[in-house]
N, C-alpha and C positions, 0 to 999 in steps of 0.2 A: 426023119429030123423037120422039124416045122420051121416056119422061116424067121421067128425069133431067134433059134437055137443055132439055124444057119448064119444069122447077121452077128451074133456075139461068138459063136466059137473063135474066130480068129483073136480075137480080144485076148481070150484065155489061153489059147494056145502057145501064144508069145509070151505070157506070163509064165507058163510053164517051161517054154523053152529058157528062157532067162533064169529061173531056177535050176535047171538041169546043167546050164553053162557053168553056174556058180559052184554046183556040185561037183562037177567034173575038173573044175580050175582049169580050164581051158586058156583063160586070162587071168593075169594077176586080179589080186581083190583090190586093188589101188584104182583098178579100171572102173569099176561100177562108181564111186564116188564122182569121178571126173566125168562120168557120162551124163550122172543127176544132175548135176551143175551145169553142163551143156544145155541139157533140154530144159532146164528151168530157167537158162539167162537167155537161151538163144532161139533153138528150136521150137519150142512152144509159144512164146512170144510171136514169131514169125507166123505161126499156124493163125493164132489169135487174132494178130493185127488184120492179116490177108483176110480171114472170115468176117471180120466186122466191117472191115473199110469197104466191102463189096456187098455185103448181105442187103438185102430187103426185108426190114423189119418193121411190123405194123406196131405203132407205138399204143393202140388199142388193145393189142394183144400181149405185149412184153411187159407193158407196164401192171397190169394186174398181176402176170405170172412173177414178175418180181416181188410184188408186194406179199404174195402167197409164201413164196420162199423165206422172205425176210419175217414174216409172222410165226413160220413155223421153227426157224432154226433161233430166233430169239427168245420166242415163248419157251421153248424147250429149254435154253440154255440158260434164261434168266430164271426160270423154275428149279432146275436142277442146283444153281447155284444157292438159290434161298433154302432149298432143303439140307443141302452141305453132305459130307461124310454119312453113310449110314451102312447097316448090315456089316458091321465089322471092318470097313473100310479106314485105314489112316488117310491122312491129308494127301501123302503123295499117291496113294493108290487111288483115291477118289479122282485127282487130277487124270491121272492117266485115262480110268474109265470115262471122265467126261471128255475128255479128248477122242477118245475112241468112239462115242456115240455120237459125235456131231460133227467131225472132220472129214470130208469125202475127199476120195482121190481122184485129182482133175484129170490126171492121165488116162485112168480107166473110162471116167466119164465123158471125156471127149472122144474116146474111140467107139464107147457102146453109143453115143448120140449118131457118130456118122456113120456107124454101121448099120443102124435101125433107120434113120432118116436122112442120110446123105447131107449135103451142105445147109438145107434148112435147119438140121437138127445140131450141126456145129454151131451156126449162129446162137440158136437158143442156149445151146449151152453155154456160151461164151456169156450169154445174158446171166445166166445162172452163175458162172464164175464171178463176174462182175458185183452181186449181192451176196452171195456166200461166203468167199474168201476171206474178204474184210471182216464179215460177220463173225466167222469162226476164227480167226486171228485174234480179234478183241475178246472175244469169251474164254477162249481158251489161255490166254495170257492172264485174264482176270482170274480164272480159276487156279492157275499156278502162282500167282503172285499171292492169293490168299492161303493157299492150302499146300505149296511145294514145301520142300525142305531146303535148308541150306540159306546162301544170299542170292539166288538167282533171281528172286523177285526183284531186286534191284532195278532190273533190267525192265520192269514194267509200268516206269514213270510215263504219265500222258505223253511228253514230248518223244521220248524212245518208240513207243508204241504207235503213235502217229505216224513218225518215221519210217516202222516195219511195215506198216500198210501203205502208206504212200510211196515207198519206194519196191514193192512187189512187183517183179517183172510182168507177171502176168495181169494184174489190174492194169499197170501203165500202158499194156499193150491193147487190152481192150479200150480204156478209155481212148488211146490215140486212134484206133481202129474207128470208133464210133464217131469222133471227131472228124476224121476224113471223111467219112461217110457224109455227115450233115453238112459238111463243107464244099461237098460234090467235087473234092478231089479224086482225078482217076490216078489209078496205079500203073504207071506207064511202063514201057520196057526200058529198059532190061530189069527194072526193079521188081515188076511183078513175078517174072521168072525166077528171079533171084529168092524171092520170097516163095514161091510156088517150091522149088527144091528143098528150101529148107524145112517148109512145112510138112512136106512128104518123110522128113526123117524123124520128125517130132513123135508119130505115135510108135510107129516100132520101137525104138529106141527108149522111148519112154515106160512102155509096157513090158520090153526084156530087163530094163531096171527095177521094177517093182517086184518081177518074179525073184530076180538076185537078191533082194532084201528081206526074202521070207525066211524066218525062224521058228521051225516048228516045234524046237525044244523049250523055246519061252511058251508059246502058247500051252504046252502041255502042262507045263510046271505051276499056272495059275489059271487052270480051267474054269473055276468058278467064274473068278473076276472077268476073265476074257468072254464068257458066255454072256455075263450082265451086260458087258458094252457092245458084244456083237448082237444081241436083241435089240439095244436101243439104235444102233447105226442100221441095220439091216431090215428092223420091222417098224419100232415106233417111229423113226424119223420118216419114212416114207408114208406110213399112215398119217400122220400129222400133216404133211406136205398135201397130201390128198384131199384131206379135211378141210386144209385153208383153200385148196383150188376150187372146192365146192362152196365155200360160204362164200368166195369173191368171182364166182361165175367163171372160172377160168378152165377150158376145156381144150380138146383137142390136141395138137402137136405140143404146143406150149405147156398144158400141164402134163402131157406126159414125159416130156423131157425134165419138167422141174420134180415130178416123182422120181423118176430113175435117177438124178442127181444126186438126190438125199437118201437113196438106197445103196450108194456106192460103198465099197469097201473103204477103212480108215486109212488116211493119208501118210505116207512114210514121212512127211516133215513134223508129225505129231512126236515122232521119236526125238528128233532133233532138240524141240521145243522140249520136252520132257527133262533131256540130258541137262539142256542150258538152265531151267528155271528150277530145278528140284522134284520133278516128278518122278513116278516109278518107270524108270527106262526100261528095264527087262519086261515089266509086264506091257507097258507101250507096245514092244516089240512082239509080245506074243498077242496082242489085239489086232495090229497091222495083220499079222501072219494069218490069224483065225479068220477075220472078216474077209480077207482076200480069198483065202480058200473057199468058205461058205458062199461067197457072190458067185461062184461058178454057177450056183444052183438058183440064187435068191433073186440075182438081176434079171434072168431071163423068165424068171415065174413073175417077177413085179412087172415087166414087159409084156408077157403074155395076158395078165389081168387087165393091163392098160388097155392093148387092144381090144378085149373081149367087151369091155365097156365103151369102146368108141373114142378113147382118148389117143389117137394118133394113130394106132391101129400098127400092125407089122408092115414090114417092106414089101 
């Protein structure tokens, strides 16, 4: 087993364990939404804040990296919105495929970056979160407001959208961590130790929750549409990001983390947003499941290719 596979194996092993726990029903189904909430509002913010507050980031590296990510995500998203539904897709199905092709799973991304590149990888992944999470939220809400069914689009007003992005716990943690870093504020004891304990919990619980949310039946029922979104998410988006990195002169670990971040499976939050705003929620569940399973092979392949071209390399 190569070093890339060794680094990423625990990530996908935890996802499979989560799926097994859900299937075996060793805990009540109500346990998993509670875990997702805790990970989202407490454990991952603690990890991101601590990482960014103590990171040593070179603005000359992360600036072009952020620009490359923005170029890839906004370029792909706006182009898809301009084209609109095609190939027999109705509006809600288009919105599901759209989200599935651009929205990355942050939990998997942080774990992969940590496994491949350690603490520097986590810091670069946090930069990716700061750029990509607001971008995909804005684009996804726009797609659902325009193409979703029912009255869910009413939630897409500018003020509501701004509140949703500004109130995102992951974004707030990254921004607060950067502010503390720039201000030179030390993480004093016992605050740092508390954050470290919370941060250690984030990745395993987040990955178990990803596995528990998999739905193979939904993936099988809409195989063609699922494949369309999976191709966009696992192949087109990383290729566009790599092209943007080349165009902007981004190399090494920043380029590797940027490309890996956009090669991640679709985030579970896409399902919640589809239900809220009239997207095709069952199709979204199928896309999340299929991209997560396929990523077991595609993410290590992307990381291996990046190592071969000298972008970050294997640990």
